[in-house]
Structures are given as C-alpha cells and as structure tokens.
N, C-alpha and C positions, 0 to 999 in steps of 0.2 A: 635826429637822436641816435645814439649808438645801439649797434645792433645787440650789444650783451644786456640790454634792458630786456625785462620779462616781458612775456606777450601783453598782459593786461595793462601793463605801464605804457607800452606803446600804444594800445587802443586809447587810451586817456590823453597821451600827451605828443604823439609823434606827429609831426608836419605842421604844429601850431607853437606859435610864440604871441607874446605881446603885441598888440597892434602899435607899430612904430609912431603913428600920428598922434594918438591920444591914449596909448596904454591899455586899450581895451582887453580885459582877460580873455574873453571869448572871441574866437575868429570872426570878425565882422563879415556882414552880408553885402557884398559888394553890388549894390543894386545899379549897376550901369552898364550902358551898350557900348560905350566908346571910351577911349583913354586921352588926357592931353600930352602932347610931346613938348620937351623943353625947346625945340627948335627943327625946323623943317629939314635939316641933317640927320637929326634923330629920328624922325618918323620914317624917312627915308631908308636909314639904317636898319630899322626893326622890320619894315615890310621886306626888305631884302634878305632877312634872316641873318644880318651881319652883327646884329646887337639883341641880347635877350631884354625882354619886355613886353608890356601888354600894348595892344592896338585897338582890338576891336572885340567884343566877347564872343562872337562867333568863331573866331580864330585862335589857335592855339597861341599860347596856353590859357586863352578864356579870361579868368579873372584870377585875383589872389584867392578868392574862396575856394575856387576849383583847384589851384595849385595846393593849397592845404589838403584837400581831400586826396588827391592823388599822392601826396608824400606819406600821409597816414596808411592808406591802403597798400602803397607800395612796401611800406616798412612791415607790414603785418604778413603780406606775402613773400617777402623777402626778395623783391624784385628790384630793378633800378629805378623805372619810372613808369609813368602810365597815362591814360586818357580818359575823360569821363565822355559820357553819352546821355541822349535824351530817354534811352532805355536800354534794357539788355540787348533786344534785338537790333538796335541800332550800333551797338557795339560789333555784334557778330556780323551785321553787314559791312561795318567798315574793314574788319580785319579780312573778310572774304574779297572785296572790292579792290583793296589794296596789294592783294597778294596773289590774287587768281586772274587769268586773263583767258581770252579764246583759245580754244584748243588745250586747256588744262584739264587736269582730273584730280580729284581729291576722295578722300575716303572719310566717312563719317560713322560715329557710332549708329546703328540701326533703331536704337531707342532714344529720341531725343524729344524735347518740348516742340509742340505743335508748330509754333512760330518758326522754329529753327528748320524743321522738316519742310515747311512750306518755302521758305527762303532757298533751300538747298535744291529741293527737287523741281520747283517751278519757276522762280525768278532767276536764278543763276543760269539754268538751262537755257533760258531765252537768249542768253548771251555767250552760247557755246562751251559754257563750263560744265564738265561731267562730273556726276557725284555717284560713288558706289558705298550704300549703306550697308556696314558690315555689324556681324555679331563681334564687336570689339572686346567682349568679355574673353575671348580665345585670341591671343596674339597670332597662333598660325594662320588664322584666316585674314589677319590683317595682311600678313606676309605675303599670303596668296593673291591678295587682291591691290598689291602695289605694282604700278606700271612705270614707265619710263617718263610719263608726264604727270606723275603724281606728284603733286608741289605742296600738299598740306593733309595732314591728319587731324580730324576734330573728335574729341571725346567729350562725352557727358558722363560724370561718374560721381556720385550715384546717377544713375539714369532716371529720368522722369518720364513715366510714374513706376516703372517696373522695380526700381532699386538695384538694377543690375551695377556690378562694379567692374571696373577695368584696371587691368594691371598698368598703372601710369608709367612705371619705370621700364616695363617691358617693349610696350608700344611707344614710347620715346627713344628708344634705343633702336628700334626699327626705322623711324623717322630719321634719326641722325644717320643712319647707315645707308639709306636710299635718298638723302639730301631733302626731305620733306619737313617743313614747318609742324611742329606739334603743337597744338592749341587744346586746350582743357576748360570746358565750363565747369568751374568749381563752386556755383551758386548754391547747390544743395549741403556741401560740406561746410564751406566758408574757410578762411584760412586759420580759423581758430582749429579746427579738426585734419585740416589737409591742406599742404602746401605743394602744389604740382611743380612748381619751378625748381625745389629741393629734390624733386624725384626725376629732373630731366626734360621738363616741358620747357618750351621756348614763350608759350603765351599763356595766360591765365584771364578768363573773363567772368565777370560777375553780373548778374541781374541785381543792381543796388535796391531795387523794386522789394526785394526779398529781406534777408536775415540783415544785411548791411544797414538799410534802413529801419527795418525791424518793427514797423509800426502801422505798416499798410497805409502810408501817408504820402507815398512819392511814387514817380516812375524815374528810374534812370538806370545807366549802365557803367561798366568802367573795365578796361583793359590794362594790364600789367605784364611787362616785359623788359628786354633791354631797351637802352637808350636809342639805339641804332634802329631796333624796330619801329618803336613809337614814332620815330622822325619819319620812318618810310611810310606811315599811315597819314601823315599830315596833309597832302594834296587830297586825298578823299575826305579826310574829317573837315577840311576847311570849306570843301566845294559843295558837299552834300548837307551840311547844316543840320546835322543830328545833334546838336549842341545841347548839354543838361544844363536846365534852369539854375540859376544862381540860387536859389532858394532850395532846390531839391538838393544842390551841392553841400548846402548848410546843413539841411537834415540828414544827410547821408554821414556828415561828420559828427553829428550829435548821436546818431545811431550806432556809429562804430566805437563810441566812447564806453558802451556797455557789452559790446559784442560778447566779450568774454564770460560775462555774468550770464547773459541770456542764453548763450550756447549750451551751458551746462544744464539749464533748467530744461530748455527744449529737449536735449538728450535724454535726460533721465525721465522725463515725461513720456516720450516716445518709447523708451525700453518697457517702461510699465504697461503702456497701452498695448504694446506688442506682445507682451507676456500674456496679459489678460485675453486678447484676442486669439493667440495660438491655443488656448486652453479651453476656448468656449465651442460649445457643441454644433453651433450654426455657422461657424467660420470654416471654410474649406481650406484654406493657406493663408499665411502671412508672410510677407517681406520687410525685412528690416536687417541692415547689415550687423547689428548687433547681436542678433539671435544665431546660435549655433548653426541652426538649420540654414541659414543661407548659404545659396551655392556659391557663393565667393567669399565667404565668412574669413578664411586665412588669406586673402588678398587684402580684405578690408583691414584685418588686423595689422598687417605689415604696414600699410600706407596711410592709415587714418589713426589719429589719437582719439577719437570719439566718433560717434554715428549719426550726429546730428537729430533733427526733429521730425524727418519724413519718413512715413510707412505707407504701405499699401496691403490690400487684403482682398480676398475673395469670399462672398457670402454664399453659402448652400440656397439654392433657388435663383441664383442667377441675376440679371439685369432688374427683375421685379423687386426681388429682396431687396436689391441695393437701393432702388427708388425709395421702398417704404422705410428703409433704416434713415436714408438722408432727410426724408420728409417728417420722420419722428424724433430727431434729434431737437434738443432744447438748449442745452448749454453750447454745444458745439455750432458753429456757424456754417451755413451751406453757402460757400462762397469758393470761387477759384483764387490762384496765386497761392502764396506760400510764406512763411517765415515771420508771420505775424505774432503779437503778444497773444493773440485770440488763436485758439484751436479752430481751424478750417477743414471742412469736409467736402469733396467734390468727387463727381464721376468722370474720369478723362474721356473715355470712349465718346461721351455726348457734349463734353464741354472743352476742355483744354487741348485735347487731341483729336476733337472732330473733323479737323481738316484733313487728316490722315486716312487714305482709303480704308476700307473694312478689311479688306484681305490682307493689306500690310499690317494693321493693328493686330490682327489675330496671329499672324505670323511671327511676331517680335514679342507678344505677350501683353499687349494692351486689351485684355477681354473685357468683354461687356459686364462680367461679374466683379471687376476690379474696381475699387474704391480706394482714395487717396487720402490720408490724412496728414497735416501739418500741425503736429502737438504744440501748442501755445504754451503758455506761461501760467495757467490757472493751476490750481493743486490737482495733481495726477487722480487723486481719488474722486474727485468731481468729474473730470473727463470720462474715466471709466463708467461711473455711476450713471452718466448721461448715455453712454454708448451701451450700457447693459439694460437701461430700460428701454431704450430704442429696438434693441435686439428681441426684447420679450414679446414686442408687438408683431414680430414677423411668424 
C-alpha cells in the first residue's frame, strides 16, 4: 500500500489483499507446516535461496499469513520489512544472537523488561558477550560507555516500568558515529505514537502480545528494519525455531486493524488516571510521559505524538500500601502484561521484574512502592472510581 495513505487506513488495509484462490476478503489462516513444490528443481531453488517462496512453516518467510502481518507492521513502522517470532523475547534473542558474538560489547537501557534484563545479564554473558546497563535518558552517559568493540545499543522507551524516556534521535546518532547497531523496543508506544526508524533507529522490536494483539489472547513478537538486516537474521531464525504460530499471526493482523482507535482511548484514559493520581493525597509520585512534571517531558513531546496507556506511581506507605491497593481493586485486573482492552495493575518489583537483583532495582528506580497500570478501554471515570475506592481502604 502507498505510504501516503493515512495511518488508520494502513492499519486496516496494509499487507492484505483478497485471497487469490477463492477471493476470501479476510487474510486466511494458512494452517500448514509444509508447502508443495511444482518440481524438484523449484524445491531446491527455494531452499538455496535462489527463488522466493514458501518451504516449511518454521523457515523464513513462514506462511502467507505471517507475510501479511510483516507487511502491515512494516508499513506502520515505515520500515522495509520484518520477521515474526513466538514472543517478544524470542525477537530480542534473535536480534542479539544474529548481531553479537564472543568478545563483543553492547549497551542497554538500565531499565528494561525483566526478561530482557535476564537475557542480557545472564544468558548472553555465558557466551562471552558483555553488556553495560546505562542510564540512556542521558546521551552523554551513552557516549561515555561506548567502546571499540561496542556493536549494538538497545533502548527501551518509554521504559518498563519507570516510564523513563530516551532521546532516540540523539542516541541513534551516537550509534551511527561509532558503527553500532541501534535497536529500539517500541512496545509501550506502538507505531501509532512513536516511529523510531524515522528518528534514525536501525531496528524496531515489538512484543505483539501487548498493544499489537491488544486483547490479551496471544503471545508473539516482531522485528522491523531494512531488508538486509532482516536477511542477516535468517540463519538464527531458521535454526532456533522461535516461530510465531499461524493463529497468533492472524490474531495480530486482526489486532492491528483497530490499533489506531484503541491507542487513542488507552492514552486518554491513562492521562485522566495519571491526573487523578497526581492530585491524590495518598500518592507520593506519578510517572506518565504526558504529564508536564515528567523528567523527560520535552523529549517525549519531541518524538511521540501521544503517550500511550502505561503509567506508574508510588503510594505513601510503600510496598504494604501497594499490596493493599492491588488487593482492593474490583474493576481493574490484578495481572501482569499490558496493552489489553482491560485495565491491568501489577507490582513490578515482585512480579515482572523480580529476577532483577534488589540493589539493581533500587538503583534504577524500580522501587518497592512502584505500582504499574496499563489503562484499558473501559470508561475513565469507572477506572478512577475503582482506584479511588481502593485508595480509601489504605
């Protein structure tokens, strides 16, 4: 689809066309593990990479359902192409394994999802890859940590769960000047509110589990970038087998069709909840990129067109008050993950980020009093009423 089409139109239409076999309007779910070749020569040509086409659902390009998803998300991120995965963590792992080797060094935001932290600090370390966790909200600190063998700079912005913002353009400029690959986890913002490739990033990663799927009913991941980069990942993708299921690919396509509509409501609800909490006497602090008091508010204004549905806050009374709050909500769901149509509330220090050592959590701001909310699509007044009644019990 032409790039001049509006974002919402591309959400609905990009990457899809009527099925050539029967004219099905909706992209079919190609529930097959293998594909038939016209001849032995064609099969050999496809496996040799000399001819484009499908071979086996584990191998790139998987199935036509996956291909439609890739075209759609690449259109929304304004990238050339992409690759789907069984989870967001599988996507991050494939990027790391395809670009890093023994003796290499890379830089990561010091606040990242717990699974990402574990991969970087423990798994990759076993293979002689060294990571420096850096406060990437300060580009100067990124510069200070670049080494001769720095091959990659990984950003998560907004950061999970502290909502810290990184200046994508400035840090990607540093990466280009030093010859490092710049990778941005754009899960929180989605391409509706932030397009890192337009700000100079080389690669964008999403957990499709979150806002892309949007309904808390799938696990998946996707990487978007230049064709050359995606091709370079193929050996790792094909050999490690982190393949997205075809049903999950189909659900992700369905989810993207309403992304633009959902994100507007997620963001407006999050802003109203953030403003309510900011004014509440039992709340110590609130972090939401749309609030003028956010430490990187100006950067967020520069690189984001909206501020998504995620926020975090601290309760007076610390972890015990936080537990009582979460045990007292009635409408909000006490659950991990994010980006669902339902409002979710959780305690990162004991749930999503529990594998990060306590001293590291404290250093980067994942404090015991921090509570994270993923604002859903209910009416904002009802979400606020639920939080208010829970706060009155403290």
